[in-house]
C-alpha positions as CSV (number, residue, x, y, z in Angstrom):
1,A,10.8,55.5,71.1
2,A,12.5,57.4,68.3
3,L,9.6,57.2,65.8
4,A,7.0,58.3,68.7
5,R,9.2,61.2,69.2
6,Q,9.3,62.1,65.6
7,D,5.5,62.1,65.5
8,N,5.4,64.4,68.4
9,Q,4.0,61.6,70.9
10,A,6.1,62.4,73.8
11,A,4.1,60.2,76.3
12,R,4.2,57.4,73.9
13,A,7.9,57.8,73.4
14,T,8.2,58.0,77.3
15,A,6.6,54.6,77.7
16,W,8.8,52.9,75.2
17,L,11.9,54.1,77.0
18,R,10.7,53.0,80.5
19,A,9.8,49.7,78.8
20,V,13.4,49.2,77.3
21,Q,14.9,50.4,80.9
22,L,12.6,47.9,82.7
23,A,13.5,45.1,80.5
24,D,17.2,45.6,80.8
25,A,16.8,46.0,84.7
26,Q,15.0,42.7,85.0
27,G,17.2,40.7,82.6
28,G,19.1,39.2,85.3
29,E,21.9,36.9,83.8
30,A,20.5,37.1,80.4
31,R,21.7,40.9,80.3
32,T,24.3,41.5,77.5
33,P,26.6,44.3,77.0
34,R,24.1,45.4,74.2
35,T,21.1,45.3,76.2
36,R,22.8,47.2,79.2
37,S,23.7,49.9,76.6
38,L,20.4,50.2,75.3
39,G,18.9,50.4,78.9
40,G,21.5,53.0,79.9
41,Q,20.7,55.1,77.0
42,A,17.0,55.0,77.8
43,A,17.9,56.2,81.3
44,L,19.6,59.0,79.9
45,Q,17.0,60.1,77.7
46,L,14.4,59.9,80.5
47,A,16.5,62.3,82.1
48,A,16.2,65.0,79.5
49,P,12.8,66.3,80.8
50,L,14.3,66.4,84.2
51,L,17.1,68.5,83.1
52,A,14.8,70.9,81.5
53,A,12.8,71.1,84.7
54,Y,15.9,72.0,86.6
55,Q,17.0,74.7,84.2
56,Q,13.4,76.5,84.3
57,V,14.2,77.6,87.7
58,P,15.8,80.8,88.2
59,L,17.4,81.9,91.6
60,T,15.4,85.1,91.9
61,E,13.6,86.5,94.9
62,P,12.3,84.9,97.0
63,L,15.7,83.4,96.8
64,Q,15.1,80.7,99.5
65,R,12.1,79.1,98.1
66,Q,13.6,79.3,94.4
67,L,16.7,77.7,96.0
68,K,14.9,74.8,97.6
69,L,12.9,74.1,94.5
70,K,16.1,74.1,92.4
71,K,17.8,72.1,94.6
72,A,15.1,69.6,94.9
73,R,15.1,69.0,91.1
74,M,18.9,68.7,90.9
75,E,18.9,65.8,93.5
76,T,16.1,64.1,91.4
77,L,18.4,64.6,88.0
78,L,21.2,63.4,89.9
79,K,19.5,60.1,90.9
80,A,18.5,59.6,87.3
81,Y,22.3,60.2,86.0
82,A,23.2,57.6,89.0
83,D,20.6,55.0,87.8
84,A,22.1,55.3,84.1
85,A,25.5,54.9,85.3
86,E,24.7,51.7,87.3
87,V,23.9,49.8,84.2
88,G,27.6,49.1,83.6
89,A,27.9,50.0,79.9
90,L,31.0,52.2,79.4
91,D,29.6,54.5,76.7
92,V,26.5,55.3,79.0
93,T,28.8,55.7,82.3
94,T,31.2,58.3,80.4
95,Q,28.1,60.3,79.5
96,A,26.6,60.0,82.8
97,T,29.6,61.2,84.6
98,F,30.2,64.2,82.3
99,Q,26.4,65.2,82.7
100,T,26.6,65.0,86.4
101,G,29.6,67.0,86.5
102,A,28.1,69.6,84.3
103,L,25.1,69.7,86.5
104,Y,27.2,70.4,89.5
105,Q,29.2,73.3,87.3
106,D,25.8,74.7,86.5
107,F,24.5,74.9,90.1
108,G,27.6,76.7,91.3
109,A,27.3,79.1,88.4
110,A,23.9,79.5,89.1
111,L,24.4,80.5,92.6
112,L,26.9,82.9,91.7
113,K,24.6,84.8,89.2
114,S,21.5,84.6,91.6
115,Q,19.8,87.7,92.3
116,R,20.9,89.7,95.3
117,P,18.6,90.7,98.3
118,R,17.2,94.4,98.1
119,K,18.2,97.0,100.6
120,L,21.9,95.7,101.1
121,N,24.4,98.4,101.7
122,K,27.9,98.2,100.1
123,A,29.6,96.4,102.9
124,E,26.8,94.0,103.3
125,L,26.8,93.3,99.6
126,E,30.3,92.5,99.5
127,Q,30.0,90.1,102.5
128,Y,27.0,88.4,100.7
129,N,29.0,87.8,97.6
130,V,31.9,86.4,99.5
131,M,29.4,84.0,101.1
132,L,28.2,83.0,97.8
133,E,31.5,82.2,96.5
134,E,31.9,79.9,99.4
135,Q,29.0,78.1,98.8
136,A,29.6,77.6,95.0
137,F,33.1,76.5,95.3
138,P,32.4,73.0,96.4
139,F,30.3,72.5,93.4
140,E,33.0,73.5,91.2
141,E,35.3,71.2,92.9
142,K,32.9,68.1,92.6
143,A,32.6,68.9,88.9
144,I,36.3,69.1,88.5
145,E,36.4,65.6,90.5
146,L,33.8,64.2,88.0
147,F,35.6,65.5,84.9
148,E,39.0,64.1,86.0
149,T,37.3,60.7,86.7
150,N,36.5,60.9,83.1
151,A,39.8,61.9,82.0
152,R,41.6,59.3,83.7
153,R,39.8,56.9,81.5
154,T,42.3,57.6,78.6
155,I,44.9,55.2,80.7
156,A,42.6,52.3,79.7
157,G,42.4,53.4,76.1
158,V,39.0,55.0,76.5
159,Y,38.6,58.2,74.2
160,D,35.1,58.9,73.4
161,E,33.1,62.2,73.0
162,W,32.4,62.5,76.7
163,V,35.8,61.9,77.7
164,R,37.3,64.6,75.4
165,R,34.6,67.1,76.4
166,S,35.7,66.5,80.0
167,L,39.5,67.1,79.0
168,A,38.1,70.4,77.3
169,E,36.2,71.4,80.3
170,L,39.5,70.7,82.6
171,A,41.6,72.6,80.2
172,R,39.3,75.6,81.3
173,L,39.2,75.0,84.7
174,K,42.7,74.0,85.3
175,P,44.8,75.3,82.5
176,V,48.2,74.7,84.1
177,R,47.3,70.9,84.4
178,Y,45.4,70.2,81.2
179,A,45.7,73.1,78.7
180,K,48.9,71.7,77.1
181,A,49.1,72.1,73.4
182,E,51.3,69.7,71.3
183,R,54.2,71.0,69.1
184,G,54.6,70.5,65.3
185,A,51.0,69.1,64.3
186,S,50.2,68.9,60.7
187,A,47.3,70.6,59.0
188,T,46.0,67.6,57.8
189,A,46.3,64.5,59.7
190,D,46.2,61.7,57.2
191,L,47.4,58.6,59.0
192,A,47.4,56.4,55.7
193,A,49.8,59.1,53.8
194,M,52.0,59.6,57.0
195,Q,52.5,56.0,57.0
196,A,53.1,55.6,53.4
197,A,55.6,58.4,53.4
198,L,57.3,56.7,56.3
199,D,57.3,53.2,54.6
200,R,59.4,55.0,51.7
201,Q,61.8,57.0,54.1
202,P,61.6,55.8,57.7
203,A,64.1,58.1,59.1
204,Q,62.0,61.5,59.4
205,P,61.7,62.9,62.9
206,A,59.3,65.6,62.0
207,L,56.8,63.3,60.2
208,L,57.3,60.7,63.2
209,N,56.2,63.4,65.7
210,Q,53.2,64.3,63.4
211,L,52.1,60.7,63.1
212,G,52.2,60.5,66.8
213,I,49.9,63.6,67.4
214,A,47.6,62.1,64.9
215,H,47.4,58.8,66.9
216,R,46.9,60.8,70.0
217,Q,44.0,62.6,68.5
218,Q,42.2,59.2,67.6
219,G,42.8,57.8,71.0
220,Q,45.6,55.5,70.0
221,F,47.9,56.2,72.7
222,A,50.3,53.4,72.6
223,A,50.8,54.1,69.0
224,A,51.3,57.8,69.7
225,R,53.9,56.7,72.4
226,T,55.8,54.6,69.7
227,A,55.9,57.2,67.1
228,Y,57.3,60.0,69.5
229,E,60.0,57.4,70.9
230,K,61.1,56.7,67.3
231,A,61.5,60.4,66.6
232,I,63.4,60.9,69.8
233,A,65.8,58.0,68.9
234,L,66.5,59.4,65.4
235,D,67.1,62.8,66.8
236,P,67.8,63.2,70.3
237,A,68.0,66.9,70.0
238,A,64.5,67.3,68.8
239,V,62.5,69.4,71.0
240,E,58.9,68.9,69.7
241,P,58.7,65.1,70.0
242,Q,60.0,65.2,73.6
243,I,57.6,67.8,74.8
244,N,54.7,65.9,73.2
245,L,55.9,62.7,74.6
246,G,55.6,64.5,78.1
247,I,52.2,65.9,77.4
248,L,50.9,62.3,76.4
249,L,52.5,60.7,79.4
250,D,51.3,63.5,82.0
251,V,47.5,63.9,80.6
252,Y,46.5,60.9,78.7
253,L,48.8,57.8,80.2
254,G,48.7,59.2,83.9
255,D,52.3,58.9,84.3
256,A,53.5,62.1,85.7
257,A,56.6,61.0,87.1
258,Q,58.2,59.8,83.8
259,A,56.7,63.0,81.9
260,Y,58.4,65.1,84.7
261,R,61.8,63.4,84.1
262,I,61.7,63.9,80.4
263,L,60.5,67.6,80.5
264,R,63.2,68.0,83.1
265,L,65.7,66.7,81.0
266,Q,64.4,68.7,78.0
267,Q,64.7,71.9,79.8
268,Q,68.2,71.4,81.1
269,R,69.0,70.5,77.3
270,Q,67.4,73.9,76.2
271,G,69.3,75.8,79.0
272,T,72.5,74.5,77.8
273,L,71.7,75.5,74.1
274,A,70.9,79.0,75.2
275,R,74.1,79.3,77.0
276,R,75.9,78.2,73.9
277,C,74.0,80.8,72.0
278,R,74.8,83.7,74.2
279,G,78.9,82.3,73.8
280,A,78.6,82.2,70.1
281,G,78.1,86.0,70.1
282,Q,81.3,86.3,71.6
283,V,83.2,84.2,69.7
284,A,81.5,84.8,66.4
285,G,84.9,85.3,64.7
286,R,86.2,81.9,65.5
287,D,85.7,79.0,63.9
288,Q,85.6,76.5,67.1
289,D,82.0,75.5,66.7
290,A,80.4,76.3,63.3
291,Q,77.1,74.1,64.0
292,A,76.4,75.9,67.1
293,N,77.1,79.4,65.2
294,A,74.7,78.2,62.6
295,R,71.8,77.5,65.0
296,C,72.5,80.7,67.2
297,T,71.2,83.2,64.6
298,H,68.7,85.6,66.1
299,G,65.5,83.9,65.0
300,G,67.0,80.4,65.9
301,A,67.8,81.6,69.5
302,Q,64.5,83.1,70.0
303,R,62.8,80.0,68.8
304,H,64.8,77.9,71.1
305,I,64.1,80.3,74.2
306,G,60.6,80.0,73.5
307,E,60.8,76.2,73.3
308,T,62.6,76.4,76.6
309,M,59.8,78.4,78.1
310,N,57.1,76.1,76.9
311,A,59.3,73.1,78.4
312,H,59.5,75.2,81.7
313,H,55.6,75.7,81.8
314,L,55.0,71.8,81.2
315,L,57.5,71.1,83.9
316,M,55.6,73.5,86.5
317,G,52.3,71.6,85.5
318,C,54.0,68.1,86.3
319,T,55.4,69.5,89.7
320,L,51.8,70.7,90.7
321,L,50.6,67.4,89.9
322,L,53.2,65.4,91.7
323,M,52.7,67.9,94.7
324,G,49.1,67.6,94.9
325,S,49.1,63.8,94.7
326,A,51.2,63.6,97.8
327,A,48.9,65.5,100.0
328,V,45.2,65.9,99.1
329,S,43.1,67.8,101.6
330,Q,39.3,67.5,101.8
331,D,36.7,70.0,102.6
332,R,32.9,69.3,103.4
333,A,30.3,72.0,102.8
334,D,26.8,71.2,104.2
335,I,24.0,73.0,102.3
336,D,20.7,71.7,103.9
337,R,20.7,68.0,103.3
338,T,23.2,68.1,100.5
339,Q,27.0,67.3,101.3
340,I,29.5,68.1,98.7
341,I,33.4,67.0,99.1
342,G,35.9,68.9,97.4
343,N,39.6,68.2,97.3
344,R,41.0,71.9,97.8
345,E,41.0,74.4,100.5
346,L,38.7,77.1,101.0
347,P,40.1,80.6,99.5
348,K,40.9,82.6,102.7
349,V,38.8,85.8,102.6
350,L,40.1,89.1,104.2
351,T,37.3,91.5,105.2
352,I,38.2,95.3,105.4
353,V,35.7,97.6,107.1
354,P,35.9,101.2,107.7
355,W,37.7,102.3,111.0
356,K,36.0,103.1,114.3
357,K,36.8,103.8,117.7
358,P,37.8,100.7,119.8
359,L,35.4,99.9,122.7
360,P,36.4,99.7,126.0
361,G,36.9,95.8,127.1
362,T,35.9,94.2,130.1
363,L,38.7,92.6,132.5
364,A,38.0,89.7,134.9
365,G,40.5,90.9,137.3
366,R,43.3,93.2,137.5
367,P,46.1,92.7,135.0
368,V,49.3,90.7,135.7
369,H,51.6,93.8,135.3
370,S,50.2,97.3,136.2
371,V,51.6,101.0,136.8
372,L,49.4,101.0,140.1
373,D,51.7,98.3,141.4
374,E,54.5,100.8,142.3
375,A,52.0,103.0,144.0
376,L,50.2,100.3,146.2
377,A,53.4,98.6,147.0
378,P,54.7,98.5,150.5
379,V,57.4,101.1,151.2
380,D,60.3,100.8,154.0
381,R,59.9,103.5,156.6
382,E,63.4,104.5,156.9
383,V,63.8,104.4,153.0
384,F,60.8,106.8,152.7
385,R,62.3,109.1,155.4
386,R,65.7,109.4,153.5
387,Q,63.8,110.0,150.2
388,V,62.0,112.8,152.1
389,D,65.2,114.4,153.5
390,Y,66.8,114.2,149.9
391,G,63.9,116.1,148.5
392,T,64.0,118.8,151.5
393,Q,67.6,119.4,150.6
394,L,67.1,119.9,147.0
395,Q,64.1,122.1,147.5
396,A,66.5,124.2,150.1
397,R,69.0,124.8,147.5
398,A,66.6,125.7,145.0
399,G,65.0,128.6,147.3
400,T,61.6,127.0,147.7
401,P,60.0,125.7,151.0
402,P,59.6,122.0,151.5
403,A,56.4,120.8,150.3
404,V,56.0,118.5,153.2
405,A,57.4,118.9,156.8
406,V,58.6,115.6,158.5
407,P,59.5,115.6,162.1
408,P,62.9,114.1,162.9
409,A,63.5,110.6,163.7
410,T,64.8,111.4,167.4
411,S,62.2,114.0,168.2
412,A,60.0,113.0,171.3
413,P,56.6,114.2,171.9
414,P,56.2,117.0,174.8
415,A,55.6,115.8,178.3
416,P,52.2,116.6,179.6
417,T,51.9,119.2,182.2
418,R,50.2,119.0,185.4
């Protein structure tokens, strides 16, 4: 297949790739890890033209037709990646997982960049943009879920190109959780030279810290942890190996609880050191703690305060991880026949519209409490007469004639005359 591709014989190359994929699929019990890997790689190469066809569909007017076409090609490509992952080869699975996550991510970005309909006023355009964000959000969540699936493979020691690329995407999409830089790295990570220097002089905490970073960069996580722990044992007050050990446990070994304890202890130690730095300025003339005064120079204080803030930021990341693992909510977005499941709540959107007069409402009946109740309530006859009498007396004192003449209560009608 490779030779046919070099000779620009695309059809012949495709035929060879299909033959390799079919041979592995029909291998039965004779399949080996090598044949599975070759079959999976052939499936991924067969998916490359499908990816090119998907990328050639722009989301422009008429948007409904273009969106339907792009989604159909996306589903075909997703099936091809799923077929490649089913072969069971680890190198193929990590690549297919990353490519699937990148496809979801690209579809969400394409929705946000799609052409807007014509003849929309400003308010309608804002609502349309909000609707697009709500539609694109589950695709980004699905991409993050797939990238994290690849990232969790580091717990088992898997650290190939596609796992590293997944971690790089997660550092961009979720920086608080994954964008954590190690401290004290060497410019040249030569493992042989570092190990030779440690053989000559083992008690070098800084060099052990650099060795741990070099081991981590090569995916040797157990060796990195051992190097960090040796550096901490030699110098319990060293900041860099403790922060690096917390990063290793949190991001690469999946032990967020232990990382939280280490970074929490480091934050408390740095807080104590900062208080000693502030107190040293007040007792600078005394010789009670010469070592503390030496470390609490202006530059030293600034450095340790910065390290305290770094440990605090890492601690926040571990705290968010522990909180997120305790309760994970799921959302489902249905777009035609495609169902996307995310693990974060949709953003709450507040829409502000221009002020307008409220429309009169319609009531099914009289309100429970109304000012008309007082006017329509029954009145006692004697009480009403006393109120009228009081009103008449008040008007007489003011010199105004009474508005209403009420006959006395004891008067009787005149007798009829014959």
